[in-house]
All heavy atoms as a GROMACS GRO file, in nm:
protein
  475
    1MET      N    1   0.832  -1.031  -0.584
    1MET     CA    2   0.951  -1.111  -0.571
    1MET      C    3   0.947  -1.190  -0.441
    1MET      O    4   0.995  -1.300  -0.435
    1MET     CB    5   1.073  -1.022  -0.576
    1MET     CG    6   1.201  -1.100  -0.572
    1MET     SD    7   1.333  -0.996  -0.625
    1MET     CE    8   1.462  -1.112  -0.634
    2ALA      N    9   0.889  -1.135  -0.336
    2ALA     CA   10   0.884  -1.205  -0.209
    2ALA      C   11   0.797  -1.330  -0.215
    2ALA      O   12   0.833  -1.430  -0.156
    2ALA     CB   13   0.836  -1.111  -0.099
    3PRO      N   14   0.680  -1.330  -0.285
    3PRO     CA   15   0.603  -1.454  -0.290
    3PRO      C   16   0.678  -1.566  -0.360
    3PRO      O   17   0.664  -1.682  -0.322
    3PRO     CB   18   0.477  -1.415  -0.366
    3PRO     CG   19   0.462  -1.271  -0.342
    3PRO     CD   20   0.602  -1.218  -0.336
    4ALA      N   21   0.758  -1.535  -0.461
    4ALA     CA   22   0.834  -1.639  -0.530
    4ALA      C   23   0.939  -1.699  -0.437
    4ALA      O   24   0.964  -1.818  -0.438
    4ALA     CB   25   0.900  -1.583  -0.656
    5ARG      N   26   1.001  -1.616  -0.355
    5ARG     CA   27   1.102  -1.664  -0.262
    5ARG      C   28   1.036  -1.751  -0.155
    5ARG      O   29   1.087  -1.853  -0.117
    5ARG     CB   30   1.174  -1.547  -0.195
    5ARG     CG   31   1.288  -1.593  -0.107
    5ARG     CD   32   1.355  -1.478  -0.036
    5ARG     NE   33   1.390  -1.371  -0.128
    5ARG     CZ   34   1.404  -1.245  -0.093
    5ARG    NH1   35   1.384  -1.209   0.032
    5ARG    NH2   36   1.436  -1.154  -0.180
    6ARG      N   37   0.919  -1.710  -0.108
    6ARG     CA   38   0.850  -1.786  -0.006
    6ARG      C   39   0.804  -1.921  -0.059
    6ARG      O   40   0.808  -2.021   0.010
    6ARG     CB   41   0.729  -1.707   0.043
    6ARG     CG   42   0.719  -1.707   0.192
    6ARG     CD   43   0.603  -1.625   0.238
    6ARG     NE   44   0.615  -1.486   0.195
    6ARG     CZ   45   0.515  -1.408   0.166
    6ARG    NH1   46   0.392  -1.451   0.175
    6ARG    NH2   47   0.533  -1.285   0.127
    7ALA      N   48   0.760  -1.924  -0.183
    7ALA     CA   49   0.711  -2.049  -0.240
    7ALA      C   50   0.826  -2.146  -0.264
    7ALA      O   51   0.810  -2.266  -0.256
    7ALA     CB   52   0.638  -2.022  -0.371
    8GLY      N   53   0.945  -2.095  -0.292
    8GLY     CA   54   1.058  -2.181  -0.322
    8GLY      C   55   1.126  -2.235  -0.198
    8GLY      O   56   1.194  -2.336  -0.203
    9ALA      N   57   1.109  -2.171  -0.084
    9ALA     CA   58   1.177  -2.214   0.038
    9ALA      C   59   1.102  -2.333   0.096
    9ALA      O   60   0.991  -2.322   0.144
    9ALA     CB   61   1.183  -2.100   0.139
   10GLY      N   62   1.167  -2.450   0.093
   10GLY     CA   63   1.102  -2.570   0.141
   10GLY      C   64   1.118  -2.591   0.290
   10GLY      O   65   1.027  -2.637   0.357
   11GLY      N   66   1.230  -2.555   0.347
   11GLY     CA   67   1.253  -2.580   0.489
   11GLY      C   68   1.334  -2.469   0.550
   11GLY      O   69   1.316  -2.353   0.519
   12ALA      N   70   1.427  -2.510   0.634
   12ALA     CA   71   1.509  -2.412   0.705
   12ALA      C   72   1.622  -2.360   0.618
   12ALA      O   73   1.689  -2.266   0.655
   12ALA     CB   74   1.566  -2.474   0.831
   13SER      N   75   1.644  -2.420   0.503
   13SER     CA   76   1.756  -2.378   0.420
   13SER      C   77   1.709  -2.283   0.310
   13SER      O   78   1.741  -2.300   0.193
   13SER     CB   79   1.823  -2.500   0.357
   13SER     OG   80   1.731  -2.567   0.272
   14GLY      N   81   1.631  -2.182   0.347
   14GLY     CA   82   1.589  -2.081   0.250
   14GLY      C   83   1.705  -1.989   0.219
   14GLY      O   84   1.794  -1.969   0.301
   15GLY      N   85   1.707  -1.931   0.103
   15GLY     CA   86   1.818  -1.846   0.063
   15GLY      C   87   1.812  -1.709   0.125
   15GLY      O   88   1.708  -1.646   0.130
   16GLY      N   89   1.922  -1.661   0.178
   16GLY     CA   90   1.931  -1.525   0.226
   16GLY      C   91   1.872  -1.506   0.364
   16GLY      O   92   1.860  -1.599   0.442
   17GLY      N   93   1.837  -1.383   0.396
   17GLY     CA   94   1.786  -1.350   0.528
   17GLY      C   95   1.636  -1.332   0.532
   17GLY      O   96   1.588  -1.253   0.610
   18GLY      N   97   1.562  -1.398   0.448
   18GLY     CA   98   1.418  -1.380   0.444
   18GLY      C   99   1.344  -1.481   0.528
   18GLY      O  100   1.236  -1.523   0.491
   19GLY      N  101   1.399  -1.523   0.640
   19GLY     CA  102   1.336  -1.624   0.722
   19GLY      C  103   1.207  -1.577   0.787
   19GLY      O  104   1.113  -1.652   0.801
   20ARG      N  105   1.198  -1.448   0.825
   20ARG     CA  106   1.080  -1.397   0.892
   20ARG      C  107   0.985  -1.328   0.794
   20ARG      O  108   0.895  -1.259   0.837
   20ARG     CB  109   1.123  -1.296   0.998
   20ARG     CG  110   1.200  -1.360   1.110
   20ARG     CD  111   1.240  -1.258   1.212
   20ARG     NE  112   1.124  -1.184   1.260
   20ARG     CZ  113   1.131  -1.078   1.338
   20ARG    NH1  114   1.248  -1.033   1.376
   20ARG    NH2  115   1.023  -1.017   1.379
   21ALA      N  116   1.004  -1.345   0.666
   21ALA     CA  117   0.927  -1.268   0.568
   21ALA      C  118   0.780  -1.304   0.564
   21ALA      O  119   0.697  -1.218   0.548
   21ALA     CB  120   0.987  -1.286   0.429
   22GLY      N  121   0.743  -1.431   0.582
   22GLY     CA  122   0.602  -1.461   0.564
   22GLY      C  123   0.556  -1.584   0.637
   22GLY      O  124   0.521  -1.682   0.572
   23GLY      N  125   0.553  -1.581   0.766
   23GLY     CA  126   0.499  -1.694   0.841
   23GLY      C  127   0.347  -1.692   0.836
   23GLY      O  128   0.285  -1.591   0.805
   24ALA      N  129   0.284  -1.803   0.871
   24ALA     CA  130   0.139  -1.810   0.865
   24ALA      C  131   0.074  -1.723   0.970
   24ALA      O  132  -0.032  -1.666   0.948
   24ALA     CB  133   0.095  -1.956   0.882
   25GLY      N  134   0.137  -1.708   1.086
   25GLY     CA  135   0.077  -1.628   1.192
   25GLY      C  136   0.140  -1.491   1.207
   25GLY      O  137   0.113  -1.422   1.303
   26SER      N  138   0.225  -1.451   1.116
   26SER     CA  139   0.292  -1.323   1.131
   26SER      C  140   0.198  -1.208   1.096
   26SER      O  141   0.114  -1.219   1.007
   26SER     CB  142   0.417  -1.317   1.044
   26SER     OG  143   0.382  -1.314   0.908
   27SER      N  144   0.216  -1.099   1.165
   27SER     CA  145   0.135  -0.980   1.140
   27SER      C  146   0.223  -0.878   1.070
   27SER      O  147   0.309  -0.818   1.130
   27SER     CB  148   0.084  -0.926   1.273
   27SER     OG  149   0.019  -0.803   1.252
   28ASN      N  150   0.201  -0.861   0.943
   28ASN     CA  151   0.283  -0.768   0.866
   28ASN      C  152   0.194  -0.683   0.777
   28ASN      O  153   0.072  -0.689   0.783
   28ASN     CB  154   0.390  -0.842   0.784
   28ASN     CG  155   0.330  -0.949   0.695
   28ASN    OD1  156   0.209  -0.950   0.671
   28ASN    ND2  157   0.411  -1.040   0.647
   29ILE      N  158   0.254  -0.603   0.693
   29ILE     CA  159   0.180  -0.508   0.611
   29ILE      C  160   0.094  -0.578   0.507
   29ILE      O  161  -0.005  -0.522   0.460
   29ILE     CB  162   0.278  -0.408   0.544
   29ILE    CG1  163   0.204  -0.290   0.482
   29ILE    CG2  164   0.365  -0.476   0.440
   29ILE    CD1  165   0.144  -0.196   0.580
   30LEU      N  166   0.126  -0.702   0.472
   30LEU     CA  167   0.050  -0.771   0.368
   30LEU      C  168  -0.091  -0.808   0.413
   30LEU      O  169  -0.175  -0.835   0.330
   30LEU     CB  170   0.125  -0.896   0.322
   30LEU     CG  171   0.257  -0.869   0.252
   30LEU    CD1  172   0.326  -1.000   0.217
   30LEU    CD2  173   0.236  -0.787   0.127
   31GLN      N  174  -0.118  -0.809   0.542
   31GLN     CA  175  -0.252  -0.844   0.587
   31GLN      C  176  -0.353  -0.735   0.553
   31GLN      O  177  -0.471  -0.759   0.551
   31GLN     CB  178  -0.254  -0.872   0.736
   31GLN     CG  179  -0.249  -0.748   0.822
   31GLN     CD  180  -0.252  -0.781   0.968
   31GLN    OE1  181  -0.254  -0.897   1.005
   31GLN    NE2  182  -0.251  -0.680   1.053
   32PHE      N  183  -0.308  -0.614   0.525
   32PHE     CA  184  -0.400  -0.507   0.489
   32PHE      C  185  -0.449  -0.523   0.345
   32PHE      O  186  -0.546  -0.459   0.307
   32PHE     CB  187  -0.332  -0.372   0.505
   32PHE     CG  188  -0.301  -0.338   0.647
   32PHE    CD1  189  -0.170  -0.324   0.688
   32PHE    CD2  190  -0.402  -0.322   0.739
   32PHE    CE1  191  -0.141  -0.294   0.819
   32PHE    CE2  192  -0.374  -0.291   0.870
   32PHE     CZ  193  -0.243  -0.277   0.911
   33TYR      N  194  -0.386  -0.604   0.266
   33TYR     CA  195  -0.422  -0.618   0.127
   33TYR      C  196  -0.489  -0.752   0.097
   33TYR      O  197  -0.497  -0.793  -0.016
   33TYR     CB  198  -0.298  -0.602   0.038
   33TYR     CG  199  -0.237  -0.464   0.054
   33TYR    CD1  200  -0.118  -0.446   0.121
   33TYR    CD2  201  -0.301  -0.353   0.002
   33TYR    CE1  202  -0.063  -0.321   0.137
   33TYR    CE2  203  -0.248  -0.227   0.017
   33TYR     CZ  204  -0.130  -0.212   0.084
   33TYR     OH  205  -0.075  -0.087   0.100
   34THR      N  206  -0.535  -0.822   0.198
   34THR     CA  207  -0.605  -0.947   0.175
   34THR      C  208  -0.752  -0.920   0.148
   34THR      O  209  -0.803  -0.812   0.178
   34THR     CB  210  -0.591  -1.041   0.296
   34THR    OG1  211  -0.649  -0.977   0.409
   34THR    CG2  212  -0.447  -1.075   0.323
   35ASP      N  213  -0.820  -1.018   0.094
   35ASP     CA  214  -0.961  -1.001   0.063
   35ASP      C  215  -1.049  -1.007   0.187
   35ASP      O  216  -1.160  -0.957   0.187
   35ASP     CB  217  -1.006  -1.107  -0.037
   35ASP     CG  218  -0.950  -1.081  -0.176
   35ASP    OD1  219  -0.922  -0.963  -0.205
   35ASP    OD2  220  -0.934  -1.177  -0.253
   36ASP      N  221  -1.001  -1.070   0.296
   36ASP     CA  222  -1.086  -1.080   0.414
   36ASP      C  223  -1.065  -0.968   0.514
   36ASP      O  224  -1.123  -0.972   0.620
   36ASP     CB  225  -1.065  -1.211   0.491
   36ASP     CG  226  -0.967  -1.307   0.432
   36ASP    OD1  227  -0.948  -1.305   0.314
   36ASP    OD2  228  -0.913  -1.386   0.510
   37SER      N  229  -0.983  -0.869   0.482
   37SER     CA  230  -0.965  -0.759   0.576
   37SER      C  231  -1.091  -0.672   0.577
   37SER      O  232  -1.148  -0.644   0.472
   37SER     CB  233  -0.843  -0.675   0.540
   37SER     OG  234  -0.856  -0.622   0.411
   38PRO      N  235  -1.134  -0.630   0.696
   38PRO     CA  236  -1.257  -0.552   0.704
   38PRO      C  237  -1.236  -0.409   0.657
   38PRO      O  238  -1.124  -0.359   0.654
   38PRO     CB  239  -1.290  -0.555   0.853
   38PRO     CG  240  -1.159  -0.570   0.919
   38PRO     CD  241  -1.076  -0.655   0.827
   39GLY      N  242  -1.344  -0.345   0.622
   39GLY     CA  243  -1.337  -0.204   0.586
   39GLY      C  244  -1.345  -0.182   0.436
   39GLY      O  245  -1.365  -0.274   0.357
   40LEU      N  246  -1.328  -0.059   0.399
   40LEU     CA  247  -1.336  -0.017   0.260
   40LEU      C  248  -1.208  -0.054   0.187
   40LEU      O  249  -1.098  -0.020   0.233
   40LEU     CB  250  -1.358   0.134   0.253
   40LEU     CG  251  -1.374   0.197   0.116
   40LEU    CD1  252  -1.502   0.148   0.051
   40LEU    CD2  253  -1.375   0.347   0.128
   41GLN      N  254  -1.220  -0.122   0.076
   41GLN     CA  255  -1.102  -0.160  -0.002
   41GLN      C  256  -1.090  -0.065  -0.121
   41GLN      O  257  -1.177  -0.060  -0.206
   41GLN     CB  258  -1.114  -0.304  -0.049
   41GLN     CG  259  -1.113  -0.402   0.065
   41GLN     CD  260  -1.118  -0.545   0.018
   41GLN    OE1  261  -1.131  -0.571  -0.100
   41GLN    NE2  262  -1.108  -0.637   0.111
   42VAL      N  263  -0.984   0.011  -0.122
   42VAL     CA  264  -0.961   0.112  -0.225
   42VAL      C  265  -0.831   0.079  -0.296
   42VAL      O  266  -0.730   0.054  -0.231
   42VAL     CB  267  -0.954   0.253  -0.162
   42VAL    CG1  268  -0.931   0.358  -0.267
   42VAL    CG2  269  -1.080   0.283  -0.085
   43GLY      N  270  -0.834   0.080  -0.427
   43GLY     CA  271  -0.714   0.050  -0.505
   43GLY      C  272  -0.617   0.166  -0.509
   43GLY      O  273  -0.651   0.279  -0.474
   44PRO      N  274  -0.496   0.142  -0.552
   44PRO     CA  275  -0.395   0.248  -0.557
   44PRO      C  276  -0.428   0.357  -0.659
   44PRO      O  277  -0.394   0.473  -0.639
   44PRO     CB  278  -0.266   0.175  -0.594
   44PRO     CG  279  -0.308   0.043  -0.647
   44PRO     CD  280  -0.441   0.011  -0.587
   45THR      N  281  -0.497   0.322  -0.766
   45THR     CA  282  -0.534   0.423  -0.865
   45THR      C  283  -0.634   0.521  -0.807
   45THR      O  284  -0.624   0.643  -0.830
   45THR     CB  285  -0.593   0.354  -0.990
   45THR    OG1  286  -0.501   0.256  -1.037
   45THR    CG2  287  -0.619   0.455  -1.100
   46THR      N  288  -0.729   0.471  -0.730
   46THR     CA  289  -0.828   0.558  -0.668
   46THR      C  290  -0.763   0.652  -0.567
   46THR      O  291  -0.796   0.771  -0.561
   46THR     CB  292  -0.935   0.473  -0.597
   46THR    OG1  293  -0.987   0.379  -0.690
   46THR    CG2  294  -1.046   0.558  -0.543
   47VAL      N  295  -0.668   0.601  -0.492
   47VAL     CA  296  -0.597   0.685  -0.394
   47VAL      C  297  -0.517   0.792  -0.466
   47VAL      O  298  -0.514   0.908  -0.424
   47VAL     CB  299  -0.508   0.598  -0.304
   47VAL    CG1  300  -0.419   0.683  -0.216
   47VAL    CG2  301  -0.591   0.505  -0.220
   48LEU      N  302  -0.452   0.756  -0.575
   48LEU     CA  303  -0.372   0.853  -0.651
   48LEU      C  304  -0.459   0.963  -0.709
   48LEU      O  305  -0.427   1.082  -0.699
   48LEU     CB  306  -0.295   0.781  -0.762
   48LEU     CG  307  -0.206   0.869  -0.849
   48LEU    CD1  308  -0.091   0.924  -0.768
   48LEU    CD2  309  -0.155   0.791  -0.968
   49VAL      N  310  -0.572   0.926  -0.769
   49VAL     CA  311  -0.662   1.025  -0.829
   49VAL      C  312  -0.720   1.116  -0.721
   49VAL      O  313  -0.727   1.238  -0.738
   49VAL     CB  314  -0.773   0.954  -0.910
   49VAL    CG1  315  -0.883   1.051  -0.948
   49VAL    CG2  316  -0.714   0.889  -1.033
   50ALA      N  317  -0.760   1.059  -0.608
   50ALA     CA  318  -0.816   1.141  -0.500
   50ALA      C  319  -0.712   1.237  -0.444
   50ALA      O  320  -0.742   1.353  -0.415
   50ALA     CB  321  -0.871   1.051  -0.391
   51SER      N  322  -0.589   1.190  -0.427
   51SER     CA  323  -0.484   1.275  -0.373
   51SER      C  324  -0.451   1.390  -0.467
   51SER      O  325  -0.439   1.506  -0.424
   51SER     CB  326  -0.357   1.194  -0.346
   51SER     OG  327  -0.384   1.090  -0.257
   52LEU      N  328  -0.437   1.359  -0.595
   52LEU     CA  329  -0.406   1.464  -0.692
   52LEU      C  330  -0.521   1.562  -0.706
   52LEU      O  331  -0.500   1.683  -0.725
   52LEU     CB  332  -0.371   1.402  -0.827
   52LEU     CG  333  -0.238   1.327  -0.831
   52LEU    CD1  334  -0.216   1.263  -0.968
   52LEU    CD2  335  -0.123   1.418  -0.795
   53SER      N  336  -0.644   1.514  -0.697
   53SER     CA  337  -0.760   1.603  -0.702
   53SER      C  338  -0.762   1.697  -0.583
   53SER      O  339  -0.789   1.817  -0.596
   53SER     CB  340  -0.889   1.523  -0.705
   53SER     OG  341  -0.893   1.440  -0.819
   54PHE      N  342  -0.731   1.645  -0.465
   54PHE     CA  343  -0.726   1.729  -0.346
   54PHE      C  344  -0.619   1.836  -0.358
   54PHE      O  345  -0.642   1.953  -0.326
   54PHE     CB  346  -0.702   1.642  -0.223
   54PHE     CG  347  -0.690   1.720  -0.097
   54PHE    CD1  348  -0.802   1.777  -0.038
   54PHE    CD2  349  -0.567   1.738  -0.036
   54PHE    CE1  350  -0.792   1.850   0.080
   54PHE    CE2  351  -0.556   1.810   0.080
   54PHE     CZ  352  -0.667   1.867   0.138
   55VAL      N  353  -0.502   1.797  -0.405
   55VAL     CA  354  -0.393   1.894  -0.422
   55VAL      C  355  -0.434   2.000  -0.524
   55VAL      O  356  -0.409   2.120  -0.506
   55VAL     CB  357  -0.263   1.822  -0.463
   55VAL    CG1  358  -0.157   1.921  -0.508
   55VAL    CG2  359  -0.212   1.738  -0.350
   56GLY      N  360  -0.499   1.959  -0.633
   56GLY     CA  361  -0.544   2.054  -0.734
   56GLY      C  362  -0.646   2.153  -0.680
   56GLY      O  363  -0.640   2.273  -0.710
   57VAL      N  364  -0.740   2.104  -0.600
   57VAL     CA  365  -0.840   2.193  -0.541
   57VAL      C  366  -0.774   2.293  -0.446
   57VAL      O  367  -0.809   2.412  -0.447
   57VAL     CB  368  -0.950   2.110  -0.469
   57VAL    CG1  369  -1.035   2.197  -0.380
   57VAL    CG2  370  -1.036   2.039  -0.571
   58VAL      N  371  -0.679   2.249  -0.367
   58VAL     CA  372  -0.610   2.339  -0.275
   58VAL      C  373  -0.532   2.446  -0.351
   58VAL      O  374  -0.535   2.564  -0.316
   58VAL     CB  375  -0.519   2.260  -0.179
   58VAL    CG1  376  -0.427   2.352  -0.100
   58VAL    CG2  377  -0.602   2.175  -0.085
   59VAL      N  378  -0.466   2.406  -0.459
   59VAL     CA  379  -0.390   2.503  -0.540
   59VAL      C  380  -0.486   2.604  -0.603
   59VAL      O  381  -0.459   2.726  -0.603
   59VAL     CB  382  -0.307   2.430  -0.647
   59VAL    CG1  383  -0.253   2.527  -0.751
   59VAL    CG2  384  -0.193   2.355  -0.581
   60LEU      N  385  -0.598   2.557  -0.656
   60LEU     CA  386  -0.695   2.648  -0.717
   60LEU      C  387  -0.754   2.744  -0.613
   60LEU      O  388  -0.774   2.862  -0.642
   60LEU     CB  389  -0.807   2.569  -0.785
   60LEU     CG  390  -0.766   2.500  -0.915
   60LEU    CD1  391  -0.882   2.417  -0.969
   60LEU    CD2  392  -0.724   2.602  -1.019
   61LEU      N  393  -0.780   2.696  -0.493
   61LEU     CA  394  -0.832   2.785  -0.389
   61LEU      C  395  -0.728   2.890  -0.348
   61LEU      O  396  -0.764   3.005  -0.320
   61LEU     CB  397  -0.875   2.703  -0.267
   61LEU     CG  398  -1.006   2.625  -0.283
   61LEU    CD1  399  -1.029   2.536  -0.162
   61LEU    CD2  400  -1.123   2.720  -0.303
   62HIS      N  401  -0.601   2.852  -0.347
   62HIS     CA  402  -0.497   2.950  -0.316
   62HIS      C  403  -0.489   3.057  -0.425
   62HIS      O  404  -0.476   3.177  -0.395
   62HIS     CB  405  -0.361   2.881  -0.301
   62HIS     CG  406  -0.335   2.828  -0.165
   62HIS    ND1  407  -0.402   2.722  -0.114
   62HIS    CD2  408  -0.249   2.870  -0.069
   62HIS    CE1  409  -0.358   2.698   0.009
   62HIS    NE2  410  -0.265   2.786   0.038
   63ILE      N  411  -0.497   3.015  -0.550
   63ILE     CA  412  -0.492   3.111  -0.661
   63ILE      C  413  -0.615   3.201  -0.658
   63ILE      O  414  -0.606   3.323  -0.676
   63ILE     CB  415  -0.481   3.036  -0.796
   63ILE    CG1  416  -0.345   2.967  -0.805
   63ILE    CG2  417  -0.501   3.131  -0.913
   63ILE    CD1  418  -0.331   2.875  -0.924
   64TRP      N  419  -0.731   3.144  -0.633
   64TRP     CA  420  -0.855   3.220  -0.626
   64TRP      C  421  -0.851   3.321  -0.509
   64TRP      O  422  -0.898   3.434  -0.520
   64TRP     CB  423  -0.974   3.124  -0.612
   64TRP     CG  424  -1.108   3.190  -0.615
   64TRP    CD1  425  -1.152   3.286  -0.703
   64TRP    CD2  426  -1.216   3.165  -0.526
   64TRP    NE1  427  -1.280   3.319  -0.674
   64TRP    CE2  428  -1.322   3.246  -0.567
   64TRP    CE3  429  -1.233   3.080  -0.418
   64TRP    CZ2  430  -1.445   3.247  -0.501
   64TRP    CZ3  431  -1.355   3.078  -0.353
   64TRP    CH2  432  -1.459   3.162  -0.394
   65GLY      N  433  -0.792   3.282  -0.398
   65GLY     CA  434  -0.779   3.370  -0.284
   65GLY      C  435  -0.685   3.487  -0.310
   65GLY      O  436  -0.705   3.596  -0.259
   66LYS      N  437  -0.583   3.465  -0.391
   66LYS     CA  438  -0.492   3.575  -0.426
   66LYS      C  439  -0.561   3.680  -0.511
   66LYS      O  440  -0.539   3.800  -0.493
   66LYS     CB  441  -0.371   3.522  -0.502
   66LYS     CG  442  -0.275   3.441  -0.419
   66LYS     CD  443  -0.190   3.530  -0.334
   66LYS     CE  444  -0.086   3.444  -0.263
   66LYS     NZ  445  -0.005   3.522  -0.172
   67PHE      N  446  -0.644   3.637  -0.605
   67PHE     CA  447  -0.710   3.733  -0.694
   67PHE      C  448  -0.830   3.799  -0.628
   67PHE      O  449  -0.871   3.907  -0.668
   67PHE     CB  450  -0.756   3.663  -0.822
   67PHE     CG  451  -0.642   3.632  -0.916
   67PHE    CD1  452  -0.625   3.504  -0.965
   67PHE    CD2  453  -0.554   3.730  -0.955
   67PHE    CE1  454  -0.522   3.474  -1.051
   67PHE    CE2  455  -0.449   3.703  -1.042
   67PHE     CZ  456  -0.433   3.573  -1.090
   68ARG      N  457  -0.887   3.738  -0.527
   68ARG     CA  458  -1.004   3.791  -0.463
   68ARG      C  459  -0.971   3.907  -0.370
   68ARG      O  460  -1.053   3.995  -0.348
   68ARG     CB  461  -1.074   3.680  -0.385
   68ARG     CG  462  -1.209   3.718  -0.339
   68ARG     CD  463  -1.293   3.598  -0.311
   68ARG     NE  464  -1.427   3.648  -0.278
   68ARG     CZ  465  -1.509   3.589  -0.197
   68ARG    NH1  466  -1.477   3.476  -0.143
   68ARG    NH2  467  -1.626   3.641  -0.173
   69MET      N  468  -0.852   3.908  -0.314
   69MET     CA  469  -0.815   4.014  -0.220
   69MET      C  470  -0.772   4.141  -0.289
   69MET      O  471  -0.748   4.171  -0.388
   69MET     CB  472  -0.702   3.969  -0.130
   69MET     CG  473  -0.748   3.865  -0.032
   69MET     SD  474  -0.622   3.814   0.083
   69MET     CE  475  -0.615   3.957   0.187
   0.00000   0.00000   0.00000
């Protein structure tokens, strides 16, 4: 929704309080999702699968530790 608002604002008479939303030199969270940002680019699906896998392994290790003692 924010890109549509930014594209529609022609000058100083943009609607609402989104004046600082996307300047050319502003440093905001969107710079982490550009194609020229350095480092490993990981999609949200990969992060979700890795996080759930980690939680599953920890739960299984806790269960295994209960039965082993």
